[in-house]
N, C-alpha and C positions, 0 to 999 in steps of 0.2 A: 573381547575388547569392548569397552563402553561405546554405545552408539554416538555418544557426545564427544568422544576423543578424536581430534583432527590430526592427521598425519601428513597433510599436504597443503599447499596454498589454497585458501578457501575464503569465500565471502559468506558472512552470516547476514541473511536478509531480515532486518528488524522492521516490522510494519508499524510498531508503536502500540500494539495491542497486548492483552494479557497473555495470550498463548505464545506469541513470539518472545515476549519478555521472559516467560517461564523457560522457553527453550534456551534463550541466551544465558540465563542463570545456570541451567544444567550444564551447558558447555563450559562456562567459566569454572564451575565446580569441578568438572573433570580435568581442568588444567590448573587447579589450585589458584584460580583467579589471576592467572598470568598467561594470556593468550600468546601463541607463537607470533613472531613479528610479521609473518606472511599470512596471517588470518585477519581479515578486515570485517568490522561490523558496520553495516551501512543502513542508513535510514533515508529514503527518498521522499522528500516533501513536495506535495503538489500545490501547496498554498491553500488547499481546501480541507486540510486536516482539522479536526476539532482542536481548539486551544488546549484542552485537557490532554490530548495526545502528545502535543509538543512538550507540555510540562512533564508528562510521564517519561518520555524518552530522555529528557535531561536528568530526571531523578534517577533513572536506572544507571546512567553514566556516573552520576555523582555518588550514589549509594554503593555501587559495586566497583568503582574505580576502573571503568572500562572506557576506552576511547571509541565513541560512536561517530562515524563520519556522516555528516548531514549533506545530502546532495539535492540539487534542483536542476531540472531541465532549463536550459538558457537560450534555446532557439537554434535556428539553422540559417545557413547562407549558402548560396550557390558557389560551387568551386569555380574559380575564374576560368580555368581551361575548358569548362563545359557550358559556358554561358550560352553559346549559340546552338547547342545540341537540342534535339527534340525532347530528350529525356535527360535533363541536366543532373549532375551528381551534387550531393549536399554535404557540407561540413556541419556536424551537430556539436553543440557546446553544452557544457554543464557548469554549474557553480558549486563550489564547496562553501557551505554556510555554517552557521551555528544557531543556537537557540535565540540569540538576540537579533541576528540578521535574517533569519528565516522568513520567507514570504507568508503572509497571513490573510491575503485578500485574493487568492486565486491567480496571482500573476503568472507562475509557470504554466498553469493550465490554460489561461487565456492566450498566452504566447503560442502554445502548442496548437490550439484551435486555429489561430491566425496562420500559422505555418502550414497546417494541413489543408486549410481552406474548407473544412467541414467539421461537424461535431462528431466525436466518437459515439459509438452505439453498441448494443449487445453483440452485433456481428463483427464490427470493426473496432477493436479495443485499442486504438492508437494511444489512449491515455496511459494505461498500465504498460503497454509495450514500449513507449518512448520515455515516459516520465519515471518509470520504475526500472524495468529490465535493461533497456539499452543505456539509460543514464548510468546505471550501476556498472554495466559492462565497459563503457567508455572510461570511467574512472579507474576501474581495475586494470585495464590495458595500460593506462598511463602509469600505473603503479608497478608495471612489469609482469602482470599476469598473462598467461597464454591461454588460448581458447582450445577446447572448452575448459572452463574453470569449475571447481566444486562450489556449489551454492547450497547452503543449508536453509531450509524453509520450515516454518512452524505449522505443519499440518499434523493433526492428532489421529489417534487410532479410531476415534468415533467419527472421523471424516473419511471413511474408506474409499468412497467413489473418487474424491478429489486426490487423496493420497496415492491411490493405485495409478492414477493417470500421470502423476508427477514424479513419484519416488523412483529413483534409478533411471529417470529419463535422461538420455544423452543426446544433445543436438550440437550444432556448430558453436553454440554459445555457452551452454551450461550443462553440468552433470548435477542433477538434483538429488539431494539427500534429505530425508525427513526423519530426524532422529526420534521425535516424539511418537511418530507412527510405528517405528521399529520397536520402541520401548513400551508400546501398549498404553501410552498415556492418553487420558480422556479429558474432557472439559471439567469433570469433577476433580481430577487431579490438579488442574490449573486453578480452579476455585479454592481448593484446600490450601494450595501453596500461597496464594495471595492473602488468604485469611490469616496466615501466620506472619506476614510481613508487616513492617512498620510504615509502609507507604503502599499506594495502589493507584491504579488508573481511576480518575474521578469521573467516570461515566457509568451509566447503569450496568449492574452486574447480574447477568442471567446464568447462574451456575458456572461462573468463570469466564464467560464471553459476553460481548456486548454487540448490539445492533448499531451502535453509534460510532463505531470505529472507522478508520480510513477516511476517504473523502466523505464529507458530512452527509451529502444527499446523493451519493453515487447511484447512477441509473441501474446498476446491477442489484441494488437492494430491492426487495419486494416493495410494491406500492404501499402496503399497509405499514411497513417499517418506515418508509419515507414520510408518509402522512403523520405517523406518530411523532416523528422528529420535528416536522414542520409545526405540528400543533403546539409543541413545547417551545420551539424557537423559530417562529415564522420568518424572521429576518434571514435565515440561512437559505431560503428559497430565492432570494433576490438575485444573487450572482448567477444561478442556473437559469433563471427567467431572462435575465439580460442577455446571456450568451445565446439562448434559443431565439430571442427576438433579433439579435444581430445577424444570426445565420438564417433566419426565416425557416427554421427547422426545429426538430425535437431530438433530444438525446434518445428517447424511447419512442419511436414512431408508432408503435402498436399500443401505446398507453396514453396517459394524460400528459399534457405539458406541465411544466412546473408552475406556471401561472394558474392553471386549473387546479392543481393539487393544493396550492396555497388557499384557494377559495374553498375547496372541499374541507381541508383540515381546520380552517378558521371560521368559516361561515355556514358550512353544511355538514355537520358531524353525522347526520343521519345517512349520508352517502359513504361514510367511512367504514366500508366492509368489503375487503378484498381478500380472497383466499389465494395467495400467490407466494412463491418462494424466491429467495434471493438467488442470484446466479453466482457461481464461483468465479473468483478473480485471483490473479497472482498475489495480490496484496496480502491476503491472509488476515488473521486476527492478531 
């Protein structure tokens, strides 16, 4: 059976990148471009996605005739019956939005930071946990899904360390399936696919993938990658800098602040030399 053919209720996690777009196309192709009613394609917007990413998600929906559900984290509130408890319980909310109403100035991310009372960091990734995984889960439960649900994620065969950790992983929330990994597809296959299409993600293309995807200056991206983005679009550092100043903290406590990186990228290019790798995240490409 094709690794892209789905036989049970499932969520297709679409990050808005070329790889997950390719995975979505292969899944649609396996179903003659008519997904079962109990298969949902979800895109979780943090408000810090590149505008080109939002354009790309909408183009995939329009070009391929697929319904992509846009979700955003919408905050939390204390459950009334636990107000006086030492560890109150919370109700978490999400919004279903679309291309026109989607946040573009980091609003869901800022709300999460305010709710958590702290910045996410490489060790405590409340951002992807709350804005991506749990927001998707809450929506799917409201759609009648039961836990754990099948979730298809766009990890490739040339990402074996990440794929092995996630593929086939079953926890109380998700059963992860990585069809591109199973099918032996690499970033070259992704690049070749998009070379043949009449539209593409309008971000730099490095053999089918981009360093500019997902949250624009995510702290899990290597410093060199963040610096290169800031050098091209210095205004992107402003939101991150403001959130660090509000919290009197840093997203990456072992590295530079976003204020420092903006100075390095724009005023001190001679310091622009870091040999570091990006850390993996659920978001994918």
